[in-house]
C-alpha positions in Angstrom: 0.0 0.0 0.0 1.4 3.4 -0.9 1.1 6.6 1.2 -1.7 8.1 -1.0 -3.9 5.0 -0.7 -3.2 4.8 3.0 -4.3 8.4 3.5 -7.4 7.9 1.4 -8.3 4.8 3.5 -7.6 6.7 6.7 -9.7 9.7 5.6 -12.7 7.5 4.9 -12.3 5.6 8.2 -12.0 8.9 10.2 -15.2 10.2 8.6 -17.1 6.8 9.0 -16.3 6.5 12.7 -17.1 10.1 13.5 -20.5 9.8 11.8 -21.2 6.4 13.3 -20.7 7.9 16.8 -22.9 10.9 16.0 -20.2 13.6 16.3 -19.7 16.7 14.2 -16.3 17.8 13.1 -16.6 20.7 15.5 -17.3 18.4 18.4 -14.3 16.1 17.7 -12.1 19.2 17.2 -13.2 20.5 20.7 -12.5 17.1 22.3 -9.0 16.9 20.8 -8.2 20.7 21.2 -7.8 21.1 17.4 -9.6 23.2 14.9 -12.5 21.8 12.9 -10.4 22.8 9.9 -7.8 20.1 10.9 -10.5 17.5 11.3 -11.8 18.4 7.8 -8.3 18.2 6.4 -7.8 14.8 7.8 -11.2 13.6 6.6 -10.4 14.8 3.1 -7.0 13.0 3.1 -5.1 16.3 2.8 -3.2 15.5 6.0 -2.9 12.9 8.7 -3.3 13.2 12.4 -0.4 12.3 14.7 -0.2 8.9 16.4 -1.2 10.6 19.7 -4.4 12.0 18.0 -5.2 8.6 16.4 -4.9 7.0 19.9 -7.2 9.6 21.4 -9.7 9.1 18.5 -9.7 5.4 19.0 -10.4 5.9 22.7 -13.3 8.2 21.9 -14.8 5.7 19.4 -14.1 2.7 21.6 -12.0 0.9 18.9 -8.4 0.0 18.4 -6.0 2.2 16.5 -5.6 -0.6 14.0 -9.4 -0.6 13.3 -9.4 3.2 13.1 -6.6 3.3 10.5 -8.4 0.6 8.5 -5.8 -2.2 9.1 -8.3 -4.4 11.0 -11.8 -5.2 9.8 -14.6 -3.2 11.3 -16.1 -5.0 14.3 -19.5 -6.7 13.9 -20.9 -4.2 16.4 -19.8 -1.3 14.3 -21.1 -2.9 11.1 -24.5 -3.3 12.8 -24.4 0.3 14.0 -23.5 1.5 10.5 -26.4 -0.5 9.0 -28.9 0.8 11.6 -27.7 4.4 11.0 -28.1 3.9 7.3 -31.6 2.5 7.8 -32.4 5.4 10.2 -31.2 7.9 7.6 -33.4 6.4 4.9 -36.4 6.5 7.2 -35.7 10.1 8.0 -35.5 11.0 4.3 -38.8 9.3 3.6 -40.4 11.1 6.5 -39.1 14.5 5.3 -40.3 13.8 1.8 -43.8 13.0 3.1 -43.8 16.1 5.2 -42.8 18.2 2.2 -45.6 16.6 0.1 -48.2 17.3 2.8 -47.0 20.9 3.1 -47.2 21.4 -0.7 -50.7 19.9 -0.8 -51.8 22.2 2.0 -50.4 25.2 0.1 -52.3 24.2 -3.0 -55.5 24.0 -0.9 -54.9 27.4 0.6 -54.4 28.9 -2.8 -57.7 27.4 -4.1 -59.6 28.9 -1.1 -58.1 32.3 -1.6 -59.4 32.5 -5.2 
């Protein structure tokens, strides 16, 4: 594995675990005493955090550094968590779509009554 592919894999992993744990970049930045710009840079693969930061992130996420850097497979618990988050997101999108459709129907009714 070359450095570029490692950085890309690490960037994806950093993003995945942050989102799985429900944190924003700003929240992680505050926990680590870094700027949210640094977190964004790491998640884009434009830089890499230090070993100390990787250790702290693994502690925050409750995983090994090896798992965080993508050298160990994602645990079954985290795979299940990812699947449930994905399902939750799809359900939220469906609910938002229905709410928008209802709001649009209501607006049409209101326009008809005003005429």
